[in-house]
N, C-alpha and C positions, 0 to 999 in steps of 0.2 A: 425368892429374890434375895433374902438374907443369906441363904446357902450359896447362891451365886457370888455374892460379894466376898464371902469367906474364901471361896475357891480362888477368886482373883487375887485377894490379899496373899493367900498361901503361895500361889504361883509367882507373884511379884517378889515375895520374900526369898523364895528359892533362887530366882534369877539374880537378886541382889547378892545373896551369899556366893553364888557362882562367880559373879563379877569381882567380888572382893577377893576370893581365892585366886582367880585368874590374875588380878592386879598384883597380889602379893607374890605369886609365883613368877610373874614377869619381872617384878622388882628384884626378886632374889636372883633370877637369871642375869639381869642387867648388872647387879653387883658382882656376881660370880664371873661374868664375862669381862669384867674390868681387868682381870689378870690375863696377860698374854706372855707366852714364853716361846722360845725357839731352841732347838738343841744345838750345842756347839759342834761344829764340824771342822775338818781339816781344810786348809786353803793354801794354794800356791800362787805366787806372783812371779811372772817372768818378764824380763826385758828381752824380746826376741823378734825375729823377722822370718816370714815364710819365704822360701825360695824354691825354684824349680831348676833342676840341673840334670847332669848325666853321670852315670857310673862308667868309669874307664878302668880296664884291667888288661893284663897280658893274656890275650885269648887266641886260640887256634880253632878254626872251624874243622869239624870232622866230616869227611865225605865218604860215602859208600861207593866204591867203583862199580859195583854191580847194580846200583840204583835203588836197592832196598836194604834195610838193616833192622835187626831186632836188638834193641838196646838191652844189655845185660846188667846194668847198674841203675840205681835210682837217681832222680834229679837232685842235685846238691850234694851228691856223695863224693868223697875223696877217693882217688885211685892212685895206685903206685905205678912207677915206670914199668912198662912191659905188660901191665894188666890188660885183660880183654875188656873192651868197652862195648863192642857190639859184634854180632855175627851177621855177615852180609849174604844176601840172597839175590838171585836174578829172576825169580818168578814170584808172582803175587801169592800163589798157593803156598810156596815154601815160607814166605814171610808171615802169612796168616797162621801157618802151623807153628812157627816159632813163637808168635805172640800168645797163642793158646797154651803152649808149654809153659811160658812164664806165668800166665795167669793161674794155670792149674797148680803150679808149684806154690804160689802164694796161698791158694785155697786149701791145699793140703796142710800147709803149716798152720793155718787158722783152725782147721778142723781138729788137728792133733791137740790144739790147746783146749778144745771142748772136753777131751777125755781126762783133763786134770781134775783134781778134787773139787775145785770151786764149782758152784751151781751155775746152771745155764742162765738163770735170771741175772746173777751177778756179772757173768761174762757179757751179756747183752748191755747191761747198764754201763759197764766199763768201756765197751766199744764205742758207745755214743758219746761218753765223756771224752774219750781220747780223740774222736773225730772233731769234736768242738774245739779241743785244745789245738789240734793240728791246723784247723782253719784259722783260729784266732792268731796263732803264731806264724801263720804263712809257712809252715814247715812242709814245703813241696816234696821233699825227699820221702816223707812218710805218708803222703796223702793217699796214694793208691792202696797201700796196705790197710790204712785206717778205714777207707771206704769198703773194702772187701770184708774187713772184720765186722762192720755194721751189718752188711748184707748177710754174712754167715750167722752171727750171733743174734742180732735183733730182728731183721726182716724175715729170716728163714727159721726162726726158732720152732715153728710148728713142723717144718719138714725135717730138720736135723736135730735130733734129741740125743741124750746120752745113750738111749737104747739102740738107735740105728746109726750112730756115728761110725762104728767100726765097719759096717757094711758100706757106708758112703765113702770112707777112706779107701777101702779095697777097690771099689769101682774107679775112683779117681786115679789111683796109682796105676791100675792096669791101663787106663786111657793115656796117662802120662808116658808110660813105658812104650806103648805102641807109637805114640807121636815121636818120641825120641828115636825110635828105630827107623822111622820113615823120614826123619828130618833131612833136608837137603841143603845144608849150609855150604856156601861156596868159599868162605874165607873169614878172616877175623880182622877187626880194627882194634889195634892196641895203642895204649898211651906211650908216647915216646919219652914223656917226662911225667913225673907225679903232678897231679893237679886236681881241680874240682870240676865235675861234669855237670852240664846243664843242657837240656834239649832246646833251649831258647837260642835261636839264631835270627838276628834282626838286620844285618847289613852294616852295622856300625863297628864290627870287629876290626875293621881297617884302622880305626883310631887307636893308636898305640900310646902307652904310658909316656914314651919319650916325647910325644907331641904336646903334652900338657905341662911338662916339667919346665918351669921358667915363668917369667912374668908375662902372662897372656893379656890381651886386650879383649873387650867384649866382641869385637869384630873377629878376632881369632877363634873364639868359641863358636860364633855363628858359622864361620867357615868350616870348622871341623864337623859340625852336626847339621849342616844345611841339607845334605842329601845322603840317602842310604845307598850303599853299593848293592848290586844285584846278588841275591843269595844263590850260591852254586847249586846246580842240580845234584841231588843225592846227599845234600847236607842234612844230617840228622841230629846235630848237636855240636857242642864245642867243649874244649877243655880250657880252664882258667889256671894259669900257672902262677905259682907263688901264693902268698897269703895276703899281700897288701893290695888294696884297691883304692880308687880315687873318686872323689865327687867334685865335679866341675860345675860351677854356677856363676851367674851374673847377678849382682845386687847393687842397690843404690850406694853411691860412694859414702854417704853419711853413715850407713851401717857397716860398710866394708872397712872404714877407717877405725872402727872399734876393734877390729881384729889385729891391727898392727901391734906387735909386741906380745901377742898371745901365742902360746905354744900349742894349746889344745882348746877345744870347745865341744860342748855336747850338742848333737843334732838329733832332733826327734823325728824319726821317719815313720810315724804312726800311720800316715796315709799310704805308705808304700808297703811297710810290714810292721808288725807289732813290736816296736823296740826303739830305744835311744842308743846312739853310738857315740862314744868319745873319739873324736877325730883330731888329727894333727892339722894345724894351719900350715899348709905347704907354701903358699904364695898369695899375695894380694897385688893384683895388677895395677897399672897406671889408670887414672881416671880418664874416661872418655864420654862426653855428653852426660855427665852425672852418674855414670855407671862404672863398675869395676868387676873384672873377672877374678874369681877366688877359687883356689884349688885346696881341697881337704884330702886327707888320706887316713886309712885305718887298717889295722892288721887283725881285725876280728869281724865276725858276722858276715864273712864272705859267702858261706854256704846258703845263708838265709836270703841274701840279696843277689845271688848268682844269676837268676833268671830275669832280673829287672834292669832296664837301661835308664829310662827317664824316671827321676825320683823327686818327690816333693818333700822338703825337709824344713823343720823349724829350727833355725840356728839360735841357740839360747846363750845370750851374753851374760846374763845374771839371772839367778833364781833364788827365791827364799820361800820358806814354808812357815805356817803358823796356824792360828785358830781364827775362823771366820766369825765376825760379830756384826750384827746389823747396826747401822749408823744410829738408829733411834734408841739403841740400848746403851750407848756410850754417854757418860756424864762427867762433870767435874765436881770434885768434892770441895769442902771449905778450904783446903790447903792448895787447891789448884791441881791436884792429881787427877789423872784420867782413871775412871772406874767403870765397872759394869756390875750389875746385881745378878747374883745367881739365886735360884730357888733352892733353899736348903730345908727340906721338910715343908713346913708351912711359912717359913720366914725368908726374908730377903737378906742376902749376904753380900756385902760390898767387897769387891776384889779390884785391886789396882792392876792396870794393864799398860803395856807399852805398845803403841801403834807402830807397825812396821811399814804399812802401805795401805792403799785403798783401791777398790775397784767397784764401780757402780754404786749400789746401796750398801756396800759392806766395807768394813775395815778388816785388815789382817793384823792381829795382835800377836805378840811374842808368846811362844809356848814355854812358859816358865813352870808349869805344873799347877799354878793357881787355878787355871781353867783347864779342864780335861774334856776330851772328845765325849760327847753324850750329856755333859752338864746342861741343865735347863737355864738359859739366859733370859732374864725378864726384860721384855720390851715395853710392857705397860702394866701399871698397878695403881690402885687408888692412892696408896701411900708408899713412896719409895725412899726408904732410909735403912741403914744397916740395922738388922734385928726386927724390922717391922713385920707384923703378921699380915701376909698378903693372900694366903690360901685359906679357904673355909674348911 
């Protein structure tokens, strides 16, 4: 009986010690958890509006009189006057043969790159990275070559190695030569003027740049783009002449009025292609039912946007950048200055800030160098004052 009592007391003591240790550990964790920080990150505030509009250019549809054409240049590529744009064919077998010639030519170029000093693994990695870049930048002119590079270097690295690349090239070149010998091209389509080529034909090529120069009304814009014209049989692409293109849109008059007196504005076309274009403000039309037609123009990024007609853009009237700081991390000191506390080692360091704007639960403060990207901003601590020990 006495032995049993001792055992109970011993077990009770062990449980008590365990509870004390647990409570102490919990208290330590609670004290330690009292410190909260977030990293300082970059922030941008914009005063902007999202619009949907149309790209207008000086365009000419290219038509194959034979009914079939093998395009000899890439989408988005610039061509000179008199340059061959496509070879025309009157049979489907001739057209298929011409397409195979073009694909074989690209494959041979890719395989020849394998024989360079760089390793096969490096070539495969670079081909995948390049394809990712092409897709992200919507570089349609380089897309086909990038895809074939991935197929050659990455997907077929077991079939095509430095040991058998010479044999593969020899076979492909023999096949290419035989196809060229049997090719039955019937004619050529050449560029009458220098321009930018795209395979995209949508029926809006009839809308000329002269139609939009002037003060348009929203109804004018609706009339120009209300219906597409029928695409001609044999149309295989178009040439865009000149380097200037236009963006026509309709926006609320309250936003359009902010453009009056502005010569240029940045438009973010991220939803159309990966980029922002600085565009001239060509005209702001008269208000009609609270809307205004606006025309912008640019002399850059034509190749990247050549194949797109309807475009969504964010017209940026004002923008500013700075450092993002949570609202809960902003305080007033004794002098009434706005401050935040940074974690410097184990101490809190008070830093004066200038608030530029706000969005949601965050302020944007001026980037003066006092706070840098990656600094730990204290949002909670047991004691917040300059020099206080806040970290254990």
